[in-house]
Each structure stands twice: as structure tokens, then as C-alpha cells.
C-alpha positions in Angstrom: -19.5 3.5 -4.2 -21.0 3.0 -7.7 -19.9 -0.3 -9.1 -21.1 -3.7 -7.6 -17.4 -4.2 -6.5 -14.8 -1.4 -6.2 -11.2 -2.2 -7.1 -8.7 -0.2 -5.1 -5.0 -0.5 -6.0 -2.1 0.5 -3.8 0.3 3.0 -5.4 3.9 3.2 -4.3 5.3 6.7 -5.2 9.1 6.3 -5.2 9.6 6.7 -9.0 10.2 10.4 -9.1 12.9 12.7 -7.7 12.5 13.7 -4.1 14.9 15.9 -2.1 15.3 13.4 0.7 16.3 10.7 -1.7 18.8 13.0 -3.3 20.3 13.7 0.1 20.5 10.0 0.9 21.4 8.6 -2.6 22.5 11.4 -4.9 21.2 13.8 -7.4 18.3 12.5 -9.6 18.0 9.1 -7.7 14.7 7.2 -7.8 13.9 3.6 -7.1 14.1 2.9 -10.8 17.8 2.6 -10.1 17.2 -0.6 -8.2 14.9 -2.0 -10.8 17.5 -1.4 -13.5 20.2 -3.1 -11.5 18.3 -6.2 -10.5 19.9 -9.5 -11.4 18.9 -13.2 -11.2 20.0 -14.4 -7.8 19.7 -18.1 -8.6 19.1 -20.3 -11.7 15.7 -19.6 -13.2 15.1 -16.4 -11.2 13.0 -14.0 -13.3 14.9 -10.8 -13.0 15.2 -8.1 -14.0 11.7 -6.8 -14.5 11.6 -4.3 -17.4 8.8 -1.7 -17.6 7.1 -1.6 -21.0 6.7 2.1 -20.7 10.3 2.7 -19.7 11.6 4.3 -16.5 9.2 7.2 -16.4 8.9 10.2 -14.0 5.5 9.7 -12.3 5.5 13.3 -11.1 5.0 14.3 -14.8 1.2 14.8 -15.4 1.5 13.4 -18.9 3.1 10.2 -17.5 0.5 9.9 -14.8 -2.2 10.5 -17.4 -1.3 7.3 -19.2 -1.3 5.3 -15.9 -4.8 6.7 -15.1 -6.2 5.7 -18.5 -4.7 2.2 -18.3 -6.1 1.7 -14.8 -9.6 3.1 -15.6 -9.8 1.3 -18.9 -9.2 -2.1 -17.2 -11.6 -1.8 -14.3 -9.6 -0.1 -11.6 -11.6 2.4 -9.6 -9.2 3.9 -7.1 -5.5 4.5 -6.4 -4.7 4.3 -2.7 -1.5 6.2 -2.5 1.1 5.2 0.0 1.5 8.6 1.7 4.4 9.7 3.8 4.7 12.5 6.3 7.4 12.5 9.0 8.0 14.8 11.9 9.7 17.3 9.6 7.1 17.1 6.8 6.2 15.3 3.6 8.1 12.8 1.6 7.4 11.2 -1.9 4.5 13.6 -2.4 5.1 14.8 -5.9 3.7 11.7 -7.7 0.3 12.5 -6.1 0.4 16.3 -5.9 2.1 17.1 -9.3 1.5 13.9 -11.3 -2.0 12.6 -10.3 -3.6 15.9 -9.3 -2.0 17.6 -12.3 -3.2 15.1 -14.8 -6.1 16.5 -16.9 -7.9 13.1 -16.8 -7.6 12.4 -13.0 -11.4 12.4 -12.7 -11.4 9.0 -14.3 -10.1 7.5 -11.0 -10.8 8.1 -7.4 -7.9 8.3 -5.0 -7.3 7.9 -1.3 -4.5 8.0 1.3 -2.8 5.2 3.3 -0.5 7.0 5.7 2.6 4.8 5.4 3.8 5.8 8.9 6.6 3.2 9.2 10.2 3.9 9.8 12.1 4.6 6.5 15.0 2.3 6.5 18.3 2.4 4.6 17.5 -0.5 2.4 17.8 1.0 -1.1 19.7 -1.3 -1.5 20.1 -3.3 1.7 23.4 -4.8 2.7 23.4 -8.2 4.3 24.4 -6.6 7.6 21.6 -5.7 10.0 20.1 -3.8 11.7 19.5 -1.2 9.0 19.9 2.5 9.8 16.6 4.4 10.2 16.6 7.4 7.9 13.2 8.8 9.1 11.2 7.8 12.1 7.6 6.7 11.5 6.3 8.1 14.8 5.0 11.6 14.9 4.1 14.1 17.6 0.7 15.6 18.0 1.9 18.8 16.3 3.1 16.9 13.3 -0.1 14.9 13.2 -2.1 18.0 13.1 0.0 19.6 10.4 -0.2 16.4 8.3 -4.0 16.0 8.7 -4.6 19.7 8.0 -2.7 19.2 4.8 -4.9 16.2 3.9 -8.1 18.2 4.5 -6.9 21.2 2.5 -5.1 19.5 -0.4 -6.9 16.2 -0.9 -10.2 15.8 0.9 -11.7 18.8 -1.0 -11.2 17.0 -4.3 -14.4 15.7 -5.9 -12.7 12.4 -6.8 -11.4 11.6 -3.3 -12.7 8.1 -2.4 -15.6 7.9 -0.1 -16.9 4.7 1.6 -20.6 5.0 2.5 -20.3 8.7 1.9 -17.3 9.1 4.2 -13.7 10.1 3.3 -11.5 7.0 3.4 -8.3 7.4 5.3 -6.0 4.4 6.2 -3.2 4.0 8.7 -0.4 1.5 7.9 1.0 1.1 11.4 -1.5 1.8 14.1 1.1 0.9 16.8 3.5 3.6 15.5 0.7 6.2 15.6 -0.1 5.4 19.2 3.6 5.3 20.2 4.2 8.8 18.7 1.1 10.4 20.1 1.9 8.9 23.6 -1.1 6.7 24.5 -4.3 5.1 23.3 -6.3 7.9 24.9 -4.2 10.6 23.2 -4.5 8.9 19.9 -8.3 8.7 20.2 -8.4 12.4 21.1 -6.2 13.2 18.0 -8.4 11.1 15.7 -11.6 12.7 17.1 -10.1 16.1 16.6 -9.2 15.1 13.0 -12.8 14.1 12.4 -14.1 17.4 13.9 -11.8 19.4 11.6 -13.1 17.4 8.6 -16.7 18.3 9.6 -15.8 21.9 10.2 -14.4 22.1 6.7 -17.8 21.1 5.4 -16.6 17.8 4.1 -18.8 15.4 6.1 -17.5 12.4 7.9 -14.1 10.6 8.0 -13.8 6.8 7.6 -10.7 5.7 9.5 -9.2 2.4 8.4 -6.3 0.4 10.0 -4.1 -2.0 8.1 -4.6 -5.2 10.2 -1.0 -6.2 10.4 -0.2 -3.0 12.3 -2.9 -3.7 14.9 -0.6 -4.6 17.8 -0.5 -3.9 21.5 2.4 -1.8 22.8 4.6 -3.4 25.5 3.5 -2.3 28.9 -0.1 -1.6 27.9 -2.4 -2.6 30.8 -5.9 -1.7 29.8 -6.1 -3.1 26.3 -5.4 -6.8 25.9 -6.3 -7.5 22.3 -6.6 -6.0 18.9 -10.4 -5.8 19.0 -10.3 -3.7 22.1 -7.6 -1.4 20.6 -9.6 -0.8 17.5 -12.7 0.0 19.5 -10.8 2.3 21.9 -9.5 4.3 18.9 -12.9 4.4 17.1 -11.5 2.8 14.0 -14.2 2.2 11.3 -12.7 -0.7 9.3 -9.6 -2.8 8.8 -7.7 -3.8 5.6 -4.8 -5.9 4.4 -1.9 -4.5 2.4 -0.1 -7.6 1.0 -0.4 -11.3 1.5 3.2 -11.5 2.9 2.1 -9.7 6.0 -0.1 -12.7 7.0 1.6 -15.7 5.3 5.1 -17.1 5.9 6.9 -18.3 2.8 7.7 -21.9 3.8 10.4 -22.6 1.1 13.4 -20.7 0.1 14.1 -19.2 -2.3 10.7 -19.6 -3.9 7.2 -20.6 -2.8 4.5 -21.3 -5.4 2.1 -18.3 -5.8 -0.9 -20.8 -6.0 -0.1 -22.1 -2.5 -0.1 -18.7 -0.9 -3.1 -17.6 -2.8 -5.1 -20.5 -1.5 -4.0 -19.8 2.1 -4.8 -16.1 1.7 -8.3 -16.8 0.5 -8.9 -18.4 4.0 -7.7 -15.2 5.6 -10.5 -13.1 4.1 -13.1 -14.9 6.1 -10.9 -15.0 9.2 -10.3 -11.3 9.3 -13.9 -10.5 8.4 -15.0 -12.3 11.6 -12.0 -11.5 13.9 -12.4 -7.9 14.7 -16.1 -7.2 14.3 -15.4 -4.4 11.7 -15.8 -4.1 8.0 -12.7 -5.6 6.3 -11.1 -4.6 3.0 -9.4 -7.8 1.7 -6.4 -8.0 -0.6 -5.2 -9.8 -3.7 -1.4 -9.7 -4.2 0.0 -9.8 -7.7 3.4 -11.2 -6.7 6.4 -10.9 -4.3 10.2 -10.6 -5.0 12.1 -8.1 -2.8 15.5 -9.1 -4.1 16.0 -5.9 -6.2 16.2 -4.1 -2.9 19.3 -6.0 -1.9 23.0 -5.4 -2.9 23.2 -7.5 -6.0 26.8 -8.5 -5.4 26.0 -9.9 -1.9 25.1 -13.5 -1.5 21.3 -14.1 -1.4 20.3 -16.1 1.7 17.2 -16.2 3.9 18.1 -13.5 6.3 14.9 -11.5 6.6 13.4 -8.7 4.5 14.5 -7.9 1.9 16.8 -11.0 1.9 13.8 -13.4 1.9 11.8 -15.9 -0.1 9.7 -14.9 -3.1 6.6 -16.1 -4.9 7.0 -18.1 -8.1 4.5 -18.9 -10.8 2.5 -15.7 -10.4 1.3 -15.8 -13.9 -1.5 -13.7 -15.2 -3.7 -16.8 -15.2 -2.9 -17.5 -11.5 -3.6 -13.8 -10.6 -6.9 -14.0 -12.4 -7.8 -17.1 -10.4 -7.2 -15.1 -7.2 -9.5 -12.4 -8.6 -12.2 -14.9 -9.3 -11.9 -16.2 -5.7 -12.2 -12.7 -4.5 -15.3 -12.1 -6.5 -16.8 -15.2 -5.0 -15.9 -14.2 -1.5 -17.3 -10.7 -1.9 -20.6 -12.1 -3.2 -21.1 -13.7 0.3 -21.2 -10.2 1.8 -19.2 -11.3 4.8 -16.7 -8.5 5.0 -18.9 -5.4 5.3 -18.5 -3.5 2.1 -18.1 -4.5 -1.6 -14.5 -3.5 -2.3 -11.0 -5.0 -2.1 -7.4 -3.9 -2.6 -4.7 -5.0 -5.0 -1.0 -5.0 -4.2 0.1 -3.1 -6.2 0.2 -0.7 -9.1 3.9 -0.3 -9.2 5.9 -2.1 -6.4 8.5 -3.0 -9.0 11.3 -3.7 -6.4 9.0 -6.0 -4.4 7.8 -7.9 -7.5 4.1 -6.8 -7.2 2.9 -4.6 -10.0 0.1 -4.2 -12.5 1.9 -1.8 -14.8 2.9 -3.5 -18.0 6.3 -5.1 -18.4 8.1 -6.4 -21.5 7.2 -10.0 -20.6 3.5 -9.9 -19.9 2.3 -6.5 -21.3 -1.1 -5.6 -20.0 -2.0 -9.1 -19.0 -2.5 -8.5 -15.3 -4.7 -5.4 -16.0 -6.7 -7.4 -18.6 -7.3 -10.1 -15.9 -8.9 -7.4 -13.7 -11.0 -6.2 -16.6 -12.3 -9.7 -17.3 -13.3 -10.4 -13.7 -14.4 -6.9 -12.5 -14.4 -4.5 -15.4 
């Protein structure tokens, strides 16, 4: 780490053509289609969100180059890519492999992976009826785990701008429980992670830093030896924990909207709680906003039925976002969490209402807030 505080932003790569999406949704489909079709679901609802740069193809290196410059110019240090690999191979990988790695200015940002190993659900868009069909299972076998991690070592970890924490390659797992379930047991998962670390060393790349997103730290039904999350993390040899988005930890008490300022204040309390809870370094999060209504069928009634038919945050102005950043800076100055970095949700979660990319309403205001506080 080089800056006093490192700003790492989650990047959601569903804004380019992918062969799975074409099989599920039709030729040329990307999640921009949901962004374009979003409508106000009640009086005063701020939809649709319109990207200032247009509905661009993030797998185009020239397009990604502009994103990199905008991020780097405003104090962002790292993109943490939501990274997908299922039993039968990769998904949504072209934004990183063709766009980011193909951009001639990619050295301006570091990058890292968060293995988004959740089930991929048929919610693009979601109908009111539940449960939703599972299009791809998040659990993977040991063979698929080895294939995926070999690909990481070969394709990403060798890059000079891959993000390191205390000199170690940062690798995050979104759903620790899914990893354990797929690999068969806690013991088998520890062995797989130890083998992953050994292969990183054998490649001459040093040590691996394994991070777990804290909301996925759960105990599987029937587990007898491990009784709490702290024991699970220790048994697996996890190096740190992180948060992905405030909504994982905070219920939205009013529907359809809860004030952003209210959830921001509660989430600030979480930073100290999670820093102390597990006895591990903790990467806290600031969330820009929340509105998952674009992922619903727009002609269906909008009621509080569960994700993505759920409440949203209101009043997430650039000024309120900046206040959250100031609180984060104050928290990190206390050195309670183990390392001087935090995450932001997100660079481009347009259909969940959490994005730093400029829109036609606020322009670069959210990025400018980061620059003022951390640039």
C-alpha cells in the first residue's frame, strides 16, 4: 500500500456481451437493457438512471480506459472485480480480461478479485413469483476450484498492478459457506486453500491474502465442530474480512424508501463492531446508494416481497455520500480495523442504484467527493 488510505471500489462486470447471457436473454443482451427500461415505481421515485457516457461496452479497452482515468483522477486506487467462475468455467470475464487488461493505461489502477460465488438467479428481470430459477450454481467441486485458481495465478496474479495487502496478493470470497459446501467440508476447504497458497508460492509470486466477505461467514446446517464464525475463519486460515454493501447488515425499516442518512449512521457503528468481532483485519465499506427496482419486471406491482422487490435508500446525494466518506476517514484514523483501506459499493451497480460512474443528474459529483476526502 502506498497512500495513507487506499480506496478500493467494487466493479460489477455485466455491461458487456457474454455467451451465457445471450443463451438466457438473447443475442447482444447486457444489463444495460434493465437500466434503460427502469421506470418510477411510485410518486417521486428517481428512475431511470441515465449514464452520462451512454450505454457503453466495458469490454472495449477504449471504453475501460476512460473509466480508469476517471477513477484514478479522483482518488480511487483499486478496482475489485466481481469475478465469476462456475463448475463449467468463467462468466462475465471480458470486462476484466479484454477491457481492463487491454487498456493501455491500466497501470494507473490496481485490481483484485472477489470471487462472486453465489448462485446466479433468473432475476434479470425478476417476476413477482418466487422462488427464482437458478441458472448457475455457486458451489464448485475441487476440480473446478483448482481450474479457477490456476487461471487466477496465470492470468491475473502475475500482473504488476495486481493489488497486494502487506505484500500479499489480495483474494476475496463472497460466500464462504458456498465454498465449503461445494468442496465438501471445512477440512477439505482448508486443504484446498492451503494448496492454492502453495501454488502461488511455487509460481514465484509470494504469499496469498485470503479475505472473506463477512455476510457469507455462516455455519452450515449439521456442522458439529465449528459453532461460530470466528472458529470457522480460523479453521480455514482466512486472513481478513470485508463488507460488500450496507444492505447486507442493515434492514431497511420503511418501504418503499429509507433515508440514506439513517442507514449511513447505523453502518458507521458496524465498522467498529466487525473490527472487534472476529479478531481479524477488517475492510469496511461505504455504500453510494441502493435501489434494486430496475431488476424487477416494470409492469408488475412493486411491493415489499424480498430482493429485488424491496425497499431502497432515498436522499443519497453527493453531499450525504461525502459525509459517509468523512466518517470513514475518521474511523480509519483510529487504526481499529487492521489496515488502512476501505471499499466502496460500487463503480457501476446501476441496477442496484449504487454507482460512482457519472450520470446525467449528478455528473462526476460522487467521484469528486472521493477526491476531496481521499484524493
